[in-house]
mmCIF file of the protein (N, C-alpha, C, O) and its ligand, coordinates in Angstrom:
data_MODEL
# 
_entry.id   MODEL 
# 
loop_
_entity.id 
_entity.type 
_entity.pdbx_number_of_molecules 
1 polymer     1 
2 non-polymer 1 
# 
_entity_poly.entity_id                      1 
_entity_poly.type                           'polypeptide(L)' 
_entity_poly.nstd_linkage                   no 
_entity_poly.nstd_monomer                   no 
_entity_poly.pdbx_seq_one_letter_code       MAVPKKKVTSSRRGMRNSHRRLKQRSIKRCIRCHRHLEPHHRCFCGDSLKVLKTQ 
_entity_poly.pdbx_seq_one_letter_code_can   MAVPKKKVTSSRRGMRNSHRRLKQRSIKRCIRCHRHLEPHHRCFCGDSLKVLKTQ 
_entity_poly.pdbx_strand_id                 A 
# 
loop_
_entity_poly_seq.entity_id 
_entity_poly_seq.num 
_entity_poly_seq.mon_id 
_entity_poly_seq.hetero 
1 1  MET n 
1 2  ALA n 
1 3  VAL n 
1 4  PRO n 
1 5  LYS n 
1 6  LYS n 
1 7  LYS n 
1 8  VAL n 
1 9  THR n 
1 10 SER n 
1 11 SER n 
1 12 ARG n 
1 13 ARG n 
1 14 GLY n 
1 15 MET n 
1 16 ARG n 
1 17 ASN n 
1 18 SER n 
1 19 HIS n 
1 20 ARG n 
1 21 ARG n 
1 22 LEU n 
1 23 LYS n 
1 24 GLN n 
1 25 ARG n 
1 26 SER n 
1 27 ILE n 
1 28 LYS n 
1 29 ARG n 
1 30 CYS n 
1 31 ILE n 
1 32 ARG n 
1 33 CYS n 
1 34 HIS n 
1 35 ARG n 
1 36 HIS n 
1 37 LEU n 
1 38 GLU n 
1 39 PRO n 
1 40 HIS n 
1 41 HIS n 
1 42 ARG n 
1 43 CYS n 
1 44 PHE n 
1 45 CYS n 
1 46 GLY n 
1 47 ASP n 
1 48 SER n 
1 49 LEU n 
1 50 LYS n 
1 51 VAL n 
1 52 LEU n 
1 53 LYS n 
1 54 THR n 
1 55 GLN n 
# 
loop_
_struct_asym.id 
_struct_asym.entity_id 
A 1 
B 2 
# 
loop_
_chem_comp.id 
_chem_comp.type 
_chem_comp.mon_nstd_flag 
ALA 'L-peptide linking' y 
ARG 'L-peptide linking' y 
ASN 'L-peptide linking' y 
ASP 'L-peptide linking' y 
CYS 'L-peptide linking' y 
GLN 'L-peptide linking' y 
GLU 'L-peptide linking' y 
GLY 'peptide linking'   y 
HIS 'L-peptide linking' y 
ILE 'L-peptide linking' y 
LEU 'L-peptide linking' y 
LYS 'L-peptide linking' y 
MET 'L-peptide linking' y 
PHE 'L-peptide linking' y 
PRO 'L-peptide linking' y 
SER 'L-peptide linking' y 
THR 'L-peptide linking' y 
VAL 'L-peptide linking' y 
ZN  non-polymer         . 
# 
_pdbx_entity_nonpoly.entity_id   2 
_pdbx_entity_nonpoly.name        ? 
_pdbx_entity_nonpoly.comp_id     ZN 
# 
_pdbx_nonpoly_scheme.asym_id         B 
_pdbx_nonpoly_scheme.entity_id       2 
_pdbx_nonpoly_scheme.mon_id          ZN 
_pdbx_nonpoly_scheme.ndb_seq_num     1 
_pdbx_nonpoly_scheme.pdb_seq_num     101 
_pdbx_nonpoly_scheme.auth_seq_num    101 
_pdbx_nonpoly_scheme.pdb_mon_id      ZN 
_pdbx_nonpoly_scheme.auth_mon_id     ZN 
_pdbx_nonpoly_scheme.pdb_strand_id   A 
_pdbx_nonpoly_scheme.pdb_ins_code    . 
# 
loop_
_atom_site.group_PDB 
_atom_site.id 
_atom_site.type_symbol 
_atom_site.label_atom_id 
_atom_site.label_alt_id 
_atom_site.label_comp_id 
_atom_site.label_asym_id 
_atom_site.label_entity_id 
_atom_site.label_seq_id 
_atom_site.pdbx_PDB_ins_code 
_atom_site.Cartn_x 
_atom_site.Cartn_y 
_atom_site.Cartn_z 
_atom_site.occupancy 
_atom_site.B_iso_or_equiv 
_atom_site.pdbx_formal_charge 
_atom_site.auth_seq_id 
_atom_site.auth_comp_id 
_atom_site.auth_asym_id 
_atom_site.auth_atom_id 
_atom_site.pdbx_PDB_model_num 
ATOM   1   N  N  . MET A 1 1  ? 1.671  63.547 16.298  1.00 0.00 ? 1   MET A N  1 
ATOM   2   C  CA . MET A 1 1  ? 2.352  62.872 15.359  1.00 0.00 ? 1   MET A CA 1 
ATOM   3   C  C  . MET A 1 1  ? 1.614  62.573 14.125  1.00 0.00 ? 1   MET A C  1 
ATOM   4   O  O  . MET A 1 1  ? 0.465  62.132 14.146  1.00 0.00 ? 1   MET A O  1 
ATOM   5   N  N  . ALA A 1 2  ? 2.319  62.828 12.976  1.00 0.00 ? 2   ALA A N  1 
ATOM   6   C  CA . ALA A 1 2  ? 1.820  62.640 11.743  1.00 0.00 ? 2   ALA A CA 1 
ATOM   7   C  C  . ALA A 1 2  ? 1.421  61.099 11.483  1.00 0.00 ? 2   ALA A C  1 
ATOM   8   O  O  . ALA A 1 2  ? 2.311  60.249 11.520  1.00 0.00 ? 2   ALA A O  1 
ATOM   9   N  N  . VAL A 1 3  ? 0.068  60.736 11.218  1.00 0.00 ? 3   VAL A N  1 
ATOM   10  C  CA . VAL A 1 3  ? -0.039 59.305 10.808  1.00 0.00 ? 3   VAL A CA 1 
ATOM   11  C  C  . VAL A 1 3  ? -0.641 59.332 9.523   1.00 0.00 ? 3   VAL A C  1 
ATOM   12  O  O  . VAL A 1 3  ? -1.412 60.177 9.067   1.00 0.00 ? 3   VAL A O  1 
ATOM   13  N  N  . PRO A 1 4  ? -0.193 58.303 8.996   1.00 0.00 ? 4   PRO A N  1 
ATOM   14  C  CA . PRO A 1 4  ? -0.766 58.005 7.373   1.00 0.00 ? 4   PRO A CA 1 
ATOM   15  C  C  . PRO A 1 4  ? -2.359 57.807 7.424   1.00 0.00 ? 4   PRO A C  1 
ATOM   16  O  O  . PRO A 1 4  ? -2.894 57.180 8.338   1.00 0.00 ? 4   PRO A O  1 
ATOM   17  N  N  . LYS A 1 5  ? -3.054 58.378 6.395   1.00 0.00 ? 5   LYS A N  1 
ATOM   18  C  CA . LYS A 1 5  ? -4.349 58.373 6.509   1.00 0.00 ? 5   LYS A CA 1 
ATOM   19  C  C  . LYS A 1 5  ? -4.910 56.698 6.094   1.00 0.00 ? 5   LYS A C  1 
ATOM   20  O  O  . LYS A 1 5  ? -5.748 56.009 6.676   1.00 0.00 ? 5   LYS A O  1 
ATOM   21  N  N  . LYS A 1 6  ? -4.235 56.448 5.096   1.00 0.00 ? 6   LYS A N  1 
ATOM   22  C  CA . LYS A 1 6  ? -4.722 55.055 4.359   1.00 0.00 ? 6   LYS A CA 1 
ATOM   23  C  C  . LYS A 1 6  ? -3.405 54.102 4.257   1.00 0.00 ? 6   LYS A C  1 
ATOM   24  O  O  . LYS A 1 6  ? -2.253 54.525 4.360   1.00 0.00 ? 6   LYS A O  1 
ATOM   25  N  N  . LYS A 1 7  ? -3.687 53.052 4.087   1.00 0.00 ? 7   LYS A N  1 
ATOM   26  C  CA . LYS A 1 7  ? -2.385 52.141 4.094   1.00 0.00 ? 7   LYS A CA 1 
ATOM   27  C  C  . LYS A 1 7  ? -1.895 52.061 2.458   1.00 0.00 ? 7   LYS A C  1 
ATOM   28  O  O  . LYS A 1 7  ? -2.701 51.948 1.535   1.00 0.00 ? 7   LYS A O  1 
ATOM   29  N  N  . VAL A 1 8  ? -0.696 52.126 2.318   1.00 0.00 ? 8   VAL A N  1 
ATOM   30  C  CA . VAL A 1 8  ? 0.080  52.040 1.153   1.00 0.00 ? 8   VAL A CA 1 
ATOM   31  C  C  . VAL A 1 8  ? -0.137 50.804 0.440   1.00 0.00 ? 8   VAL A C  1 
ATOM   32  O  O  . VAL A 1 8  ? 0.600  49.893 0.817   1.00 0.00 ? 8   VAL A O  1 
ATOM   33  N  N  . THR A 1 9  ? -0.832 50.561 -0.356  1.00 0.00 ? 9   THR A N  1 
ATOM   34  C  CA . THR A 1 9  ? -0.757 49.251 -1.209  1.00 0.00 ? 9   THR A CA 1 
ATOM   35  C  C  . THR A 1 9  ? 0.499  48.788 -1.739  1.00 0.00 ? 9   THR A C  1 
ATOM   36  O  O  . THR A 1 9  ? 1.348  49.616 -2.065  1.00 0.00 ? 9   THR A O  1 
ATOM   37  N  N  . SER A 1 10 ? 0.720  47.478 -1.867  1.00 0.00 ? 10  SER A N  1 
ATOM   38  C  CA . SER A 1 10 ? 1.895  47.007 -2.505  1.00 0.00 ? 10  SER A CA 1 
ATOM   39  C  C  . SER A 1 10 ? 2.235  47.392 -3.912  1.00 0.00 ? 10  SER A C  1 
ATOM   40  O  O  . SER A 1 10 ? 3.374  47.267 -4.363  1.00 0.00 ? 10  SER A O  1 
ATOM   41  N  N  . SER A 1 11 ? 1.241  47.857 -4.583  1.00 0.00 ? 11  SER A N  1 
ATOM   42  C  CA . SER A 1 11 ? 1.389  48.375 -5.935  1.00 0.00 ? 11  SER A CA 1 
ATOM   43  C  C  . SER A 1 11 ? 2.071  49.686 -5.960  1.00 0.00 ? 11  SER A C  1 
ATOM   44  O  O  . SER A 1 11 ? 3.042  50.001 -6.648  1.00 0.00 ? 11  SER A O  1 
ATOM   45  N  N  . ARG A 1 12 ? 1.367  50.461 -5.039  1.00 0.00 ? 12  ARG A N  1 
ATOM   46  C  CA . ARG A 1 12 ? 1.718  51.777 -4.886  1.00 0.00 ? 12  ARG A CA 1 
ATOM   47  C  C  . ARG A 1 12 ? 3.074  51.899 -4.270  1.00 0.00 ? 12  ARG A C  1 
ATOM   48  O  O  . ARG A 1 12 ? 3.809  52.725 -4.810  1.00 0.00 ? 12  ARG A O  1 
ATOM   49  N  N  . ARG A 1 13 ? 3.502  51.311 -3.357  1.00 0.00 ? 13  ARG A N  1 
ATOM   50  C  CA . ARG A 1 13 ? 4.681  51.271 -2.944  1.00 0.00 ? 13  ARG A CA 1 
ATOM   51  C  C  . ARG A 1 13 ? 5.937  50.694 -3.764  1.00 0.00 ? 13  ARG A C  1 
ATOM   52  O  O  . ARG A 1 13 ? 7.105  51.027 -3.562  1.00 0.00 ? 13  ARG A O  1 
ATOM   53  N  N  . GLY A 1 14 ? 5.486  49.755 -4.742  1.00 0.00 ? 14  GLY A N  1 
ATOM   54  C  CA . GLY A 1 14 ? 6.329  49.274 -5.751  1.00 0.00 ? 14  GLY A CA 1 
ATOM   55  C  C  . GLY A 1 14 ? 6.708  50.417 -6.699  1.00 0.00 ? 14  GLY A C  1 
ATOM   56  O  O  . GLY A 1 14 ? 7.866  50.645 -7.051  1.00 0.00 ? 14  GLY A O  1 
ATOM   57  N  N  . MET A 1 15 ? 5.517  51.188 -7.122  1.00 0.00 ? 15  MET A N  1 
ATOM   58  C  CA . MET A 1 15 ? 5.834  52.275 -8.308  1.00 0.00 ? 15  MET A CA 1 
ATOM   59  C  C  . MET A 1 15 ? 6.613  53.358 -7.457  1.00 0.00 ? 15  MET A C  1 
ATOM   60  O  O  . MET A 1 15 ? 7.386  54.005 -8.164  1.00 0.00 ? 15  MET A O  1 
ATOM   61  N  N  . ARG A 1 16 ? 6.610  53.715 -6.160  1.00 0.00 ? 16  ARG A N  1 
ATOM   62  C  CA . ARG A 1 16 ? 7.302  54.500 -5.576  1.00 0.00 ? 16  ARG A CA 1 
ATOM   63  C  C  . ARG A 1 16 ? 8.987  54.209 -5.477  1.00 0.00 ? 16  ARG A C  1 
ATOM   64  O  O  . ARG A 1 16 ? 9.857  55.072 -5.590  1.00 0.00 ? 16  ARG A O  1 
ATOM   65  N  N  . ASN A 1 17 ? 9.186  52.835 -5.250  1.00 0.00 ? 17  ASN A N  1 
ATOM   66  C  CA . ASN A 1 17 ? 10.352 52.566 -4.951  1.00 0.00 ? 17  ASN A CA 1 
ATOM   67  C  C  . ASN A 1 17 ? 11.034 52.044 -6.517  1.00 0.00 ? 17  ASN A C  1 
ATOM   68  O  O  . ASN A 1 17 ? 12.140 51.508 -6.604  1.00 0.00 ? 17  ASN A O  1 
ATOM   69  N  N  . SER A 1 18 ? 10.294 52.273 -7.479  1.00 0.00 ? 18  SER A N  1 
ATOM   70  C  CA . SER A 1 18 ? 10.798 51.873 -8.903  1.00 0.00 ? 18  SER A CA 1 
ATOM   71  C  C  . SER A 1 18 ? 11.928 52.925 -9.248  1.00 0.00 ? 18  SER A C  1 
ATOM   72  O  O  . SER A 1 18 ? 12.769 52.786 -10.136 1.00 0.00 ? 18  SER A O  1 
ATOM   73  N  N  . HIS A 1 19 ? 11.791 54.068 -8.337  1.00 0.00 ? 19  HIS A N  1 
ATOM   74  C  CA . HIS A 1 19 ? 12.817 54.966 -8.875  1.00 0.00 ? 19  HIS A CA 1 
ATOM   75  C  C  . HIS A 1 19 ? 14.330 54.835 -8.143  1.00 0.00 ? 19  HIS A C  1 
ATOM   76  O  O  . HIS A 1 19 ? 15.328 55.460 -8.502  1.00 0.00 ? 19  HIS A O  1 
ATOM   77  N  N  . ARG A 1 20 ? 14.257 53.848 -7.006  1.00 0.00 ? 20  ARG A N  1 
ATOM   78  C  CA . ARG A 1 20 ? 15.578 53.470 -6.197  1.00 0.00 ? 20  ARG A CA 1 
ATOM   79  C  C  . ARG A 1 20 ? 15.894 52.252 -6.613  1.00 0.00 ? 20  ARG A C  1 
ATOM   80  O  O  . ARG A 1 20 ? 15.819 51.349 -5.780  1.00 0.00 ? 20  ARG A O  1 
ATOM   81  N  N  . ARG A 1 21 ? 16.214 52.010 -7.650  1.00 0.00 ? 21  ARG A N  1 
ATOM   82  C  CA . ARG A 1 21 ? 16.983 50.749 -8.107  1.00 0.00 ? 21  ARG A CA 1 
ATOM   83  C  C  . ARG A 1 21 ? 18.335 50.902 -8.151  1.00 0.00 ? 21  ARG A C  1 
ATOM   84  O  O  . ARG A 1 21 ? 18.823 52.026 -8.276  1.00 0.00 ? 21  ARG A O  1 
ATOM   85  N  N  . LEU A 1 22 ? 19.180 49.670 -8.044  1.00 0.00 ? 22  LEU A N  1 
ATOM   86  C  CA . LEU A 1 22 ? 20.565 49.836 -8.220  1.00 0.00 ? 22  LEU A CA 1 
ATOM   87  C  C  . LEU A 1 22 ? 21.229 50.528 -9.494  1.00 0.00 ? 22  LEU A C  1 
ATOM   88  O  O  . LEU A 1 22 ? 20.676 50.379 -10.583 1.00 0.00 ? 22  LEU A O  1 
ATOM   89  N  N  . LYS A 1 23 ? 22.071 51.070 -9.420  1.00 0.00 ? 23  LYS A N  1 
ATOM   90  C  CA . LYS A 1 23 ? 22.916 51.618 -10.689 1.00 0.00 ? 23  LYS A CA 1 
ATOM   91  C  C  . LYS A 1 23 ? 23.703 50.625 -11.319 1.00 0.00 ? 23  LYS A C  1 
ATOM   92  O  O  . LYS A 1 23 ? 24.286 49.792 -10.625 1.00 0.00 ? 23  LYS A O  1 
ATOM   93  N  N  . GLN A 1 24 ? 23.790 50.616 -12.622 1.00 0.00 ? 24  GLN A N  1 
ATOM   94  C  CA . GLN A 1 24 ? 24.747 49.684 -13.077 1.00 0.00 ? 24  GLN A CA 1 
ATOM   95  C  C  . GLN A 1 24 ? 25.878 50.188 -13.241 1.00 0.00 ? 24  GLN A C  1 
ATOM   96  O  O  . GLN A 1 24 ? 26.104 51.236 -13.847 1.00 0.00 ? 24  GLN A O  1 
ATOM   97  N  N  . ARG A 1 25 ? 26.835 49.335 -12.607 1.00 0.00 ? 25  ARG A N  1 
ATOM   98  C  CA . ARG A 1 25 ? 28.238 49.781 -12.467 1.00 0.00 ? 25  ARG A CA 1 
ATOM   99  C  C  . ARG A 1 25 ? 29.116 49.468 -13.968 1.00 0.00 ? 25  ARG A C  1 
ATOM   100 O  O  . ARG A 1 25 ? 28.939 48.507 -14.716 1.00 0.00 ? 25  ARG A O  1 
ATOM   101 N  N  . SER A 1 26 ? 29.936 50.405 -14.108 1.00 0.00 ? 26  SER A N  1 
ATOM   102 C  CA . SER A 1 26 ? 30.574 50.073 -15.278 1.00 0.00 ? 26  SER A CA 1 
ATOM   103 C  C  . SER A 1 26 ? 31.958 49.255 -14.857 1.00 0.00 ? 26  SER A C  1 
ATOM   104 O  O  . SER A 1 26 ? 32.703 49.426 -13.892 1.00 0.00 ? 26  SER A O  1 
ATOM   105 N  N  . ILE A 1 27 ? 32.022 48.221 -16.042 1.00 0.00 ? 27  ILE A N  1 
ATOM   106 C  CA . ILE A 1 27 ? 32.769 46.965 -15.782 1.00 0.00 ? 27  ILE A CA 1 
ATOM   107 C  C  . ILE A 1 27 ? 33.885 46.966 -16.765 1.00 0.00 ? 27  ILE A C  1 
ATOM   108 O  O  . ILE A 1 27 ? 33.564 46.817 -17.944 1.00 0.00 ? 27  ILE A O  1 
ATOM   109 N  N  . LYS A 1 28 ? 35.154 47.111 -16.469 1.00 0.00 ? 28  LYS A N  1 
ATOM   110 C  CA . LYS A 1 28 ? 36.152 46.967 -17.327 1.00 0.00 ? 28  LYS A CA 1 
ATOM   111 C  C  . LYS A 1 28 ? 36.812 45.450 -17.530 1.00 0.00 ? 28  LYS A C  1 
ATOM   112 O  O  . LYS A 1 28 ? 36.775 44.656 -16.589 1.00 0.00 ? 28  LYS A O  1 
ATOM   113 N  N  . ARG A 1 29 ? 37.327 45.141 -18.612 1.00 0.00 ? 29  ARG A N  1 
ATOM   114 C  CA . ARG A 1 29 ? 38.120 43.848 -18.530 1.00 0.00 ? 29  ARG A CA 1 
ATOM   115 C  C  . ARG A 1 29 ? 39.570 43.948 -18.851 1.00 0.00 ? 29  ARG A C  1 
ATOM   116 O  O  . ARG A 1 29 ? 39.922 44.948 -19.476 1.00 0.00 ? 29  ARG A O  1 
ATOM   117 N  N  . CYS A 1 30 ? 40.425 43.103 -18.534 1.00 0.00 ? 30  CYS A N  1 
ATOM   118 C  CA . CYS A 1 30 ? 41.676 43.245 -18.817 1.00 0.00 ? 30  CYS A CA 1 
ATOM   119 C  C  . CYS A 1 30 ? 41.933 42.583 -20.110 1.00 0.00 ? 30  CYS A C  1 
ATOM   120 O  O  . CYS A 1 30 ? 41.503 41.501 -20.511 1.00 0.00 ? 30  CYS A O  1 
ATOM   121 N  N  . ILE A 1 31 ? 42.838 43.568 -20.783 1.00 0.00 ? 31  ILE A N  1 
ATOM   122 C  CA . ILE A 1 31 ? 43.179 43.132 -22.254 1.00 0.00 ? 31  ILE A CA 1 
ATOM   123 C  C  . ILE A 1 31 ? 43.522 41.697 -22.508 1.00 0.00 ? 31  ILE A C  1 
ATOM   124 O  O  . ILE A 1 31 ? 43.202 41.085 -23.528 1.00 0.00 ? 31  ILE A O  1 
ATOM   125 N  N  . ARG A 1 32 ? 44.338 41.105 -21.290 1.00 0.00 ? 32  ARG A N  1 
ATOM   126 C  CA . ARG A 1 32 ? 45.123 39.882 -21.729 1.00 0.00 ? 32  ARG A CA 1 
ATOM   127 C  C  . ARG A 1 32 ? 44.335 38.689 -21.077 1.00 0.00 ? 32  ARG A C  1 
ATOM   128 O  O  . ARG A 1 32 ? 44.000 37.681 -21.701 1.00 0.00 ? 32  ARG A O  1 
ATOM   129 N  N  . CYS A 1 33 ? 44.089 38.911 -19.806 1.00 0.00 ? 33  CYS A N  1 
ATOM   130 C  CA . CYS A 1 33 ? 43.408 37.653 -19.232 1.00 0.00 ? 33  CYS A CA 1 
ATOM   131 C  C  . CYS A 1 33 ? 41.787 37.776 -19.272 1.00 0.00 ? 33  CYS A C  1 
ATOM   132 O  O  . CYS A 1 33 ? 41.111 36.838 -18.849 1.00 0.00 ? 33  CYS A O  1 
ATOM   133 N  N  . HIS A 1 34 ? 41.222 38.864 -19.749 1.00 0.00 ? 34  HIS A N  1 
ATOM   134 C  CA . HIS A 1 34 ? 39.733 38.897 -19.550 1.00 0.00 ? 34  HIS A CA 1 
ATOM   135 C  C  . HIS A 1 34 ? 39.085 38.935 -18.409 1.00 0.00 ? 34  HIS A C  1 
ATOM   136 O  O  . HIS A 1 34 ? 37.916 38.548 -18.409 1.00 0.00 ? 34  HIS A O  1 
ATOM   137 N  N  . ARG A 1 35 ? 39.649 39.373 -17.266 1.00 0.00 ? 35  ARG A N  1 
ATOM   138 C  CA . ARG A 1 35 ? 39.189 39.225 -15.981 1.00 0.00 ? 35  ARG A CA 1 
ATOM   139 C  C  . ARG A 1 35 ? 38.478 40.788 -15.724 1.00 0.00 ? 35  ARG A C  1 
ATOM   140 O  O  . ARG A 1 35 ? 38.916 41.817 -16.239 1.00 0.00 ? 35  ARG A O  1 
ATOM   141 N  N  . HIS A 1 36 ? 37.350 40.722 -14.859 1.00 0.00 ? 36  HIS A N  1 
ATOM   142 C  CA . HIS A 1 36 ? 36.722 41.946 -14.672 1.00 0.00 ? 36  HIS A CA 1 
ATOM   143 C  C  . HIS A 1 36 ? 37.372 42.734 -13.667 1.00 0.00 ? 36  HIS A C  1 
ATOM   144 O  O  . HIS A 1 36 ? 37.849 42.220 -12.655 1.00 0.00 ? 36  HIS A O  1 
ATOM   145 N  N  . LEU A 1 37 ? 37.414 44.150 -13.944 1.00 0.00 ? 37  LEU A N  1 
ATOM   146 C  CA . LEU A 1 37 ? 38.373 44.978 -13.155 1.00 0.00 ? 37  LEU A CA 1 
ATOM   147 C  C  . LEU A 1 37 ? 37.540 46.124 -12.985 1.00 0.00 ? 37  LEU A C  1 
ATOM   148 O  O  . LEU A 1 37 ? 36.698 46.558 -13.772 1.00 0.00 ? 37  LEU A O  1 
ATOM   149 N  N  . GLU A 1 38 ? 37.952 46.670 -11.589 1.00 0.00 ? 38  GLU A N  1 
ATOM   150 C  CA . GLU A 1 38 ? 37.082 48.236 -11.484 1.00 0.00 ? 38  GLU A CA 1 
ATOM   151 C  C  . GLU A 1 38 ? 37.600 49.192 -12.362 1.00 0.00 ? 38  GLU A C  1 
ATOM   152 O  O  . GLU A 1 38 ? 38.725 49.002 -12.824 1.00 0.00 ? 38  GLU A O  1 
ATOM   153 N  N  . PRO A 1 39 ? 36.992 50.142 -12.654 1.00 0.00 ? 39  PRO A N  1 
ATOM   154 C  CA . PRO A 1 39 ? 37.641 51.153 -13.386 1.00 0.00 ? 39  PRO A CA 1 
ATOM   155 C  C  . PRO A 1 39 ? 38.757 51.842 -12.845 1.00 0.00 ? 39  PRO A C  1 
ATOM   156 O  O  . PRO A 1 39 ? 38.812 51.957 -11.620 1.00 0.00 ? 39  PRO A O  1 
ATOM   157 N  N  . HIS A 1 40 ? 39.670 52.328 -13.564 1.00 0.00 ? 40  HIS A N  1 
ATOM   158 C  CA . HIS A 1 40 ? 41.088 52.708 -13.206 1.00 0.00 ? 40  HIS A CA 1 
ATOM   159 C  C  . HIS A 1 40 ? 41.729 52.197 -12.207 1.00 0.00 ? 40  HIS A C  1 
ATOM   160 O  O  . HIS A 1 40 ? 42.266 52.843 -11.307 1.00 0.00 ? 40  HIS A O  1 
ATOM   161 N  N  . HIS A 1 41 ? 41.688 50.472 -12.372 1.00 0.00 ? 41  HIS A N  1 
ATOM   162 C  CA . HIS A 1 41 ? 42.343 49.617 -11.699 1.00 0.00 ? 41  HIS A CA 1 
ATOM   163 C  C  . HIS A 1 41 ? 43.433 48.850 -12.728 1.00 0.00 ? 41  HIS A C  1 
ATOM   164 O  O  . HIS A 1 41 ? 43.309 48.897 -13.952 1.00 0.00 ? 41  HIS A O  1 
ATOM   165 N  N  . ARG A 1 42 ? 44.317 48.269 -12.166 1.00 0.00 ? 42  ARG A N  1 
ATOM   166 C  CA . ARG A 1 42 ? 45.241 47.543 -12.938 1.00 0.00 ? 42  ARG A CA 1 
ATOM   167 C  C  . ARG A 1 42 ? 45.146 45.994 -12.555 1.00 0.00 ? 42  ARG A C  1 
ATOM   168 O  O  . ARG A 1 42 ? 45.057 45.603 -11.391 1.00 0.00 ? 42  ARG A O  1 
ATOM   169 N  N  . CYS A 1 43 ? 45.178 45.129 -13.719 1.00 0.00 ? 43  CYS A N  1 
ATOM   170 C  CA . CYS A 1 43 ? 44.957 43.684 -13.403 1.00 0.00 ? 43  CYS A CA 1 
ATOM   171 C  C  . CYS A 1 43 ? 46.376 43.173 -12.620 1.00 0.00 ? 43  CYS A C  1 
ATOM   172 O  O  . CYS A 1 43 ? 47.450 43.725 -12.859 1.00 0.00 ? 43  CYS A O  1 
ATOM   173 N  N  . PHE A 1 44 ? 46.280 42.318 -11.886 1.00 0.00 ? 44  PHE A N  1 
ATOM   174 C  CA . PHE A 1 44 ? 47.171 41.393 -11.205 1.00 0.00 ? 44  PHE A CA 1 
ATOM   175 C  C  . PHE A 1 44 ? 48.140 40.817 -12.111 1.00 0.00 ? 44  PHE A C  1 
ATOM   176 O  O  . PHE A 1 44 ? 49.291 40.555 -11.762 1.00 0.00 ? 44  PHE A O  1 
ATOM   177 N  N  . CYS A 1 45 ? 47.645 40.601 -13.369 1.00 0.00 ? 45  CYS A N  1 
ATOM   178 C  CA . CYS A 1 45 ? 48.403 39.733 -14.311 1.00 0.00 ? 45  CYS A CA 1 
ATOM   179 C  C  . CYS A 1 45 ? 49.614 40.645 -14.797 1.00 0.00 ? 45  CYS A C  1 
ATOM   180 O  O  . CYS A 1 45 ? 50.556 40.089 -15.363 1.00 0.00 ? 45  CYS A O  1 
ATOM   181 N  N  . GLY A 1 46 ? 49.626 41.825 -14.628 1.00 0.00 ? 46  GLY A N  1 
ATOM   182 C  CA . GLY A 1 46 ? 50.621 42.751 -15.050 1.00 0.00 ? 46  GLY A CA 1 
ATOM   183 C  C  . GLY A 1 46 ? 51.107 42.923 -16.354 1.00 0.00 ? 46  GLY A C  1 
ATOM   184 O  O  . GLY A 1 46 ? 52.096 43.640 -16.506 1.00 0.00 ? 46  GLY A O  1 
ATOM   185 N  N  . ASP A 1 47 ? 50.492 42.298 -17.476 1.00 0.00 ? 47  ASP A N  1 
ATOM   186 C  CA . ASP A 1 47 ? 50.332 42.681 -18.599 1.00 0.00 ? 47  ASP A CA 1 
ATOM   187 C  C  . ASP A 1 47 ? 49.705 43.821 -19.278 1.00 0.00 ? 47  ASP A C  1 
ATOM   188 O  O  . ASP A 1 47 ? 49.903 44.066 -20.468 1.00 0.00 ? 47  ASP A O  1 
ATOM   189 N  N  . SER A 1 48 ? 48.914 44.548 -18.476 1.00 0.00 ? 48  SER A N  1 
ATOM   190 C  CA . SER A 1 48 ? 48.440 45.721 -18.585 1.00 0.00 ? 48  SER A CA 1 
ATOM   191 C  C  . SER A 1 48 ? 49.554 46.881 -18.565 1.00 0.00 ? 48  SER A C  1 
ATOM   192 O  O  . SER A 1 48 ? 49.436 47.890 -19.260 1.00 0.00 ? 48  SER A O  1 
ATOM   193 N  N  . LEU A 1 49 ? 50.640 46.652 -17.713 1.00 0.00 ? 49  LEU A N  1 
ATOM   194 C  CA . LEU A 1 49 ? 52.007 47.245 -17.903 1.00 0.00 ? 49  LEU A CA 1 
ATOM   195 C  C  . LEU A 1 49 ? 52.482 47.327 -19.218 1.00 0.00 ? 49  LEU A C  1 
ATOM   196 O  O  . LEU A 1 49 ? 52.534 48.403 -19.814 1.00 0.00 ? 49  LEU A O  1 
ATOM   197 N  N  . LYS A 1 50 ? 52.835 46.252 -19.716 1.00 0.00 ? 50  LYS A N  1 
ATOM   198 C  CA . LYS A 1 50 ? 53.339 46.159 -21.036 1.00 0.00 ? 50  LYS A CA 1 
ATOM   199 C  C  . LYS A 1 50 ? 52.485 46.841 -22.045 1.00 0.00 ? 50  LYS A C  1 
ATOM   200 O  O  . LYS A 1 50 ? 53.052 47.495 -22.919 1.00 0.00 ? 50  LYS A O  1 
ATOM   201 N  N  . VAL A 1 51 ? 51.349 46.774 -22.029 1.00 0.00 ? 51  VAL A N  1 
ATOM   202 C  CA . VAL A 1 51 ? 50.383 47.225 -23.139 1.00 0.00 ? 51  VAL A CA 1 
ATOM   203 C  C  . VAL A 1 51 ? 50.641 48.981 -23.078 1.00 0.00 ? 51  VAL A C  1 
ATOM   204 O  O  . VAL A 1 51 ? 50.810 49.772 -24.007 1.00 0.00 ? 51  VAL A O  1 
ATOM   205 N  N  . LEU A 1 52 ? 50.592 49.213 -21.571 1.00 0.00 ? 52  LEU A N  1 
ATOM   206 C  CA . LEU A 1 52 ? 51.123 50.778 -21.472 1.00 0.00 ? 52  LEU A CA 1 
ATOM   207 C  C  . LEU A 1 52 ? 52.316 51.288 -22.127 1.00 0.00 ? 52  LEU A C  1 
ATOM   208 O  O  . LEU A 1 52 ? 52.435 52.354 -22.730 1.00 0.00 ? 52  LEU A O  1 
ATOM   209 N  N  . LYS A 1 53 ? 53.145 50.423 -21.935 1.00 0.00 ? 53  LYS A N  1 
ATOM   210 C  CA . LYS A 1 53 ? 54.622 50.858 -22.265 1.00 0.00 ? 53  LYS A CA 1 
ATOM   211 C  C  . LYS A 1 53 ? 54.713 50.852 -23.727 1.00 0.00 ? 53  LYS A C  1 
ATOM   212 O  O  . LYS A 1 53 ? 55.491 51.698 -24.170 1.00 0.00 ? 53  LYS A O  1 
ATOM   213 N  N  . THR A 1 54 ? 54.084 50.073 -24.640 1.00 0.00 ? 54  THR A N  1 
ATOM   214 C  CA . THR A 1 54 ? 54.187 50.003 -25.823 1.00 0.00 ? 54  THR A CA 1 
ATOM   215 C  C  . THR A 1 54 ? 53.172 51.182 -26.617 1.00 0.00 ? 54  THR A C  1 
ATOM   216 O  O  . THR A 1 54 ? 53.251 51.479 -27.809 1.00 0.00 ? 54  THR A O  1 
ATOM   217 N  N  . GLN A 1 55 ? 52.386 51.652 -25.797 1.00 0.00 ? 55  GLN A N  1 
ATOM   218 C  CA . GLN A 1 55 ? 51.666 52.868 -26.779 1.00 0.00 ? 55  GLN A CA 1 
ATOM   219 C  C  . GLN A 1 55 ? 52.497 54.141 -26.522 1.00 0.00 ? 55  GLN A C  1 
ATOM   220 O  O  . GLN A 1 55 ? 52.212 55.192 -27.097 1.00 0.00 ? 55  GLN A O  1 
HETATM 221 ZN ZN . ZN  B 2 .  ? 44.880 40.931 -16.581 1.00 0.00 2 101 ZN  A ZN 1 
# 
């Protein structure tokens, strides 16, 4: 069985894990009520429908 030769120090572990951070999620906001929305999702207030129709 493969056994690590030396202890990985906390700083070295941190340097390795610096690459696996959380990705920044893209956040949209409703035009009318300014609520946070997932991308390609419609808001519950229904005003986004009216905005789409006017375009
Ligand atoms: Zn809304």
